C-alpha positions in Angstrom: 38.1 160.7 72.7 40.4 159.1 74.6 42.8 161.0 76.7 46.5 161.6 75.6 47.8 161.1 79.2 45.6 157.5 79.1 47.5 156.5 76.3 50.8 157.6 77.2 50.5 155.4 80.7 48.9 152.8 79.1 52.3 152.5 76.2 54.5 153.0 79.5 52.5 150.1 81.2 53.3 147.8 78.2 56.7 148.5 77.9 59.2 146.4 79.7 60.5 147.2 83.0 64.0 148.2 83.8 65.2 145.3 85.7 68.0 146.6 88.3 70.0 144.5 90.2 71.6 145.5 93.6 73.0 144.7 97.0 73.3 146.4 100.0 76.8 146.2 100.6 77.6 147.9 97.1 78.6 151.4 97.1 78.1 151.7 93.3 74.5 150.0 93.8 74.2 153.2 96.0 74.9 155.4 93.3 73.2 154.0 90.9 70.0 153.2 92.9 69.5 157.4 93.1 69.6 157.7 89.4 68.1 154.5 87.6 64.6 155.6 88.4 64.7 158.8 87.0 66.5 157.9 83.5 63.5 154.8 83.5 61.0 157.4 83.9 62.4 159.6 81.2 61.7 156.9 78.7 58.3 155.7 79.9 59.3 153.0 81.9 59.7 151.3 85.7 62.1 149.8 87.1 61.9 146.1 88.9 64.1 146.0 91.8 66.1 142.8 93.1 68.1 142.4 96.4 70.9 140.1 95.7 73.7 139.1 97.2 77.3 139.8 95.5 79.1 136.8 97.4 76.7 134.4 95.3 77.4 136.0 92.1 81.0 136.3 92.9 80.8 132.7 93.8 79.2 131.5 90.6 81.5 133.6 88.0 85.0 132.6 90.4 85.4 136.3 91.2 86.6 138.4 94.5 85.4 141.7 95.1 87.9 144.3 94.1 88.8 145.2 97.6 90.0 142.0 98.1 93.0 142.4 96.3 95.5 144.6 98.0 96.3 146.2 94.6 93.2 147.5 93.8 91.8 148.2 97.2 93.1 151.5 97.6 92.0 153.0 94.1 88.6 151.0 94.6 88.2 153.1 98.1 88.9 156.5 96.6 86.6 155.7 93.5 83.8 154.9 95.7 84.0 158.6 96.8 84.8 160.2 94.0 82.2 158.3 91.8 79.6 159.5 94.8 81.3 163.6 94.8 80.7 162.9 91.0 77.1 161.9 91.3 76.7 164.7 93.6 75.6 162.7 96.4 77.0 162.5 100.1 79.6 159.2 100.8 81.0 158.0 103.8 83.1 154.9 103.5 81.6 152.6 106.0 84.3 151.7 108.6 83.4 148.0 108.4 83.2 147.2 104.5 82.4 145.0 103.2 79.6 143.2 105.1 77.2 140.2 105.0 73.5 142.2 103.6 71.3 138.7 103.8 69.0 140.3 106.6 68.6 143.6 104.8 67.9 141.8 101.3 65.2 139.2 103.2 63.6 142.4 104.4 63.5 143.8 101.0 61.7 140.9 99.8 59.3 140.5 102.7 58.3 144.1 102.1 58.4 143.2 98.3 55.4 141.1 99.1 53.7 143.3 100.3 53.8 146.1 98.3 56.7 146.8 95.9 57.0 150.5 96.7 57.6 149.9 100.3 60.6 147.3 99.3 62.3 150.1 97.2 61.9 153.0 100.0 63.3 150.4 102.2 66.3 149.5 99.7 66.6 153.6 99.8 66.8 153.7 103.4 69.5 150.9 103.8 71.7 151.9 100.9 71.5 155.7 102.5 72.2 154.6 105.9 74.9 152.4 105.4 76.7 154.5 102.7 76.2 158.3 104.3 76.2 157.2 108.2 77.7 153.8 108.5 74.8 152.1 109.4 75.8 148.4 110.6 73.2 146.8 108.4 74.5 143.5 109.6 74.1 144.2 113.1 70.6 143.0 114.1 70.2 145.8 116.3 71.3 148.8 114.4 69.3 146.9 111.6 65.8 146.9 113.9 66.7 150.8 114.7 66.7 152.0 111.1 63.6 149.7 110.4 62.1 151.5 113.3 63.1 154.6 111.7 62.2 154.1 108.2 58.2 153.0 109.6 58.9 149.6 109.7 57.7 147.2 112.0 61.4 146.1 113.5 60.0 143.0 115.3 58.0 141.5 112.1 61.1 142.5 110.1 63.3 140.6 112.4 60.9 137.4 112.5 60.8 137.3 108.5 64.3 137.4 108.5 64.5 134.1 110.5 62.0 133.0 108.6 62.8 129.7 106.0 60.5 131.2 103.6 62.1 134.5 102.9 65.7 132.6 103.2 64.7 130.5 100.8 63.2 133.6 98.5 66.5 135.1 98.5 68.6 132.0 97.5 65.7 131.7 94.9 66.3 135.4 93.7 70.3 134.7 93.7 69.8 131.9 91.7 67.6 133.4 88.9 70.2 136.4 88.9 72.8 134.1 88.2 70.9 132.2 85.5 69.8 135.8 83.7 73.7 136.3 83.7 74.4 138.7 86.7 77.6 138.5 88.0 78.0 141.8 89.8 76.0 144.8 91.0 74.5 147.0 89.9 73.6 145.2 87.4 70.7 146.0 84.7 68.8 144.3 81.8 66.9 146.4 79.8 65.0 144.7 76.6 67.5 141.9 77.3 70.5 143.9 77.1 72.7 143.4 80.0 74.5 146.7 81.4 76.9 146.1 84.2 78.2 149.1 86.7 77.1 152.5 87.6 79.3 153.8 84.5 76.9 152.4 82.3 74.2 155.6 82.9 74.6 157.2 79.7 74.4 153.9 77.6 71.3 152.8 79.3 69.8 156.1 78.5 71.1 155.9 74.7 69.5 152.5 74.4 66.2 153.7 76.2 66.3 156.4 74.1 66.7 154.9 70.9 67.4 150.9 71.3 70.3 148.9 69.9 73.1 151.3 69.1 74.1 151.3 65.4 76.5 148.8 64.1 75.5 147.0 67.2 74.2 143.3 66.2 
């Protein structure tokens, strides 16, 4: 007799994972990273995480960060904190923002090559450190200290983020994201359906629960 739990687990494995694209310098990616796993799990799905660079997607889409526009900056900074508070998350606006995050992202893919779960744990550590403690992920010393704090060999990670192979891997991931239509973060793809932004949580939940919304072709 087949155990029902086995059937449930097997069904979950057959369902396509939720694709989650994030940047270590994106406040909304930080917020979304705290809920996406739970939402996916409620519907028997896994999450496939993709560390990308928003700068690459912005360039491809001919966009700029909202904080680049004086008329949007004050609102955006206010909304980052308000959105985190609404989600019940701690948040402290980093003094330097945004920052380049290529080294943190390369470490993600280096760890992903060893164990995807370790890469996800690093993503959580990096996002939380930057957006709750202001840890400068663009500073090599601060980044190495955080890696060590997170139980990762900091010297090996530094060597990895300097290696051409991991630089190429991140570029390939950026190119693949752009090819998939990603132009911002967080960005989700569920069974081929794209969702952009932390505020898409309810729609993602509804889609996972029942598939395409009525009337949507």
